[in-house]
N, C-alpha and C positions, 0 to 999 in steps of 0.2 A: 486251378486253385480251389474253385468251389465244386468239388466233386461229390461230396456227401449230401444226401437229402436228409432234411430234418423235418419230418412231418409233410404236410401237403403244401406245395408251392413255396417253401422256405429253404434256404441254403445255409448250411453251417459255415461259420467263419473262423473255425479254430486254427486253420493253417495260414490265413492271410496276415502278412506282416503289418498291413495298415490297421487292421482291427486289433492286433496285439498292441500297437502303439497308440491306439485311440485314447485310452485313459490318460496316458502321459501327455498327449497333445492337448486334451481338454484341460488338464491341470496347468500346463504351461500357459495356455490361453487365458485362463482365469487369473493366474498370477500376473501375467503381463497387463491385463486390463485393470487389475486392482492397483498395480504399481504405476500405471500411467496416469493415475488421477493427479490432478494438478496440485502442486504444493501450496498454491495460493489459498487453499481452503484450510490449511493446517499450519498454525503458528503456535509456538509454545507459550507466548505471552501476549496478553492484550493490555496495552498501556494506555490509560485513559486520562484525559485532562478536561475538566469542564469548569465553566464559569460564565461571567458576563463580559461583554466586549469592553466595558468600562475598566476592567482589570488589566486588559492587554495594553501593550505599548503601541501607540500610533506609529506606523512606519512612514518614513519619508519616501520610500520606494513604492509608489502607488501601482495598483492593478487597475488599468483603464480609468484613471482619474477618480476612482471611487475611494471612500474612506477605507484605508487598508491597515490592518493590525498585524503584529508579528509576535511569534512565540518561538522559543529555541528549544532544542533537545539534543541529548547526547546518548549514545548507545553504550552498553557495557561491553559488548563483544562485536566482532565483525559479523555481518550478515550479508547474504546475497540480495534479498528482497525484503521490502516492508509493504504493508497494506495500510493506507491512510483512509480514514472515514471521518467526515465532518458533517455534523447536523447543527443547523442554526435555526432558532425560532424567536418569534416576537410575541408579545402579549396581544392576543386578538380581542379578548373581552376582559376588561378590568374587573368587572363584578364577579364573573364566574371563574376567572383565572385561566380560561381556555387559551392555549397557545397555538400559533400557526407556524408551520415550517416555512422557511424562506430559502431561496436559492443562494448558494455561496460558492465562491471559487477560491482555490488556494494553489500556491506554488511551494514546492519543497526545494530548498537551496542548501548548498554546502558553503560554509564560511571558510574563506581562504585567507590565511595570514600572508600579507605582502609587505610587511615592514622591512624585510631584508632587501627589497628592491629600492635603492636610494633615489631613483629618478621619479618614482611614483609618490605622490603626496597624499597617500591614504594608508591606513593600517590594515584594512580588510576589504575584500571584495566578495561577491556572492556569485556562485555558479549554479544555475538551475539544473536540478536532477530530474524533476518530474512535476506534473500539474494535473489537475482534474478537469480541465476544460479544453475545448478545441478552438479553432480560429473563428467559429461562429458563436462563441461564448455559451456553448452547451456544456453545462456542468454535471459531473457525476458525483454522487456522494462518496463512493468508494473507488479508490485507484490503487492499483498495484504498481510499485516502482521498484525496479531492479537495477543493480550495479551493472556497469559496462566493463567487460574485460578489455576492451580496446582503449578506454578512456580512464586514466588513473584518478581523475577528479570526480568522476561519477561512480564513487564507491561509498559503502556504508561501513565506516571503521570507528572504533572506540576513541581514537585520538583526534577525531574531528568533531566540530560543532555544526549543527544544522539549524536552519531557520525555516519556519513555515509562515508565509504571508497569506493572509486571508481577507476576503471582503464579502460583504453581502449586497453591495451596490445600493445600499440603503443608508440614509442618514440616521435612522432610529437605532437606539441601542438594542442589542440582541443577546440572547443566551446561546452558548455554544457547547457542544460536546465533541471533543476530538479524540479519536481512538486510533492508535498506531499499533498494529499487530506486527510482531517480529519474533524471531527465535532468540531474542535477548530482552533484557529489561531496558527501559528507556527512562531517563530523567528529563523533566521539562523545566524550563527557566523562562522567567518573564523578560529578562534582559540578557545581553550577550555576556557570557562568563567563559573565560578561557582557563 
């Protein structure tokens, strides 16, 4: 294949099928690595809700016996994944207004209407879809939560209501900023609205 000499100690590659396909292979490789980038970095909407813990409803379902708050949301369209980010802070210095970030944990749950089941004496139950902490209470600020194709309850659909329960494991009031990124708009509610 490499029969022609091109200058000193170089070989021409004009007849090699590999070198003829090399530009196409490089293009495919670049396209593949560009497309394999995780979709978690790219969402069409950043839906944010911020306020003070005093505005939130206290939840009767506690996270590790800490004061737990709840906030509800609904999606406009069905999505495969959402990314939840929670930042909580308390006033560190009253005179300067300096704030200090505090650790906070949260759960994302789907509200399930069980009123049609006559033997159960409740209207709703909650099914956990995701959380930002592990069994050792190590909390992450940002968590990506995806639907499960095997579990119809673990989906993100517009006809469902979702609850976020959060705690700072602190008795002091705090400010929070909750950001939910998704490929749809999200509406937040302070109480359960069907």
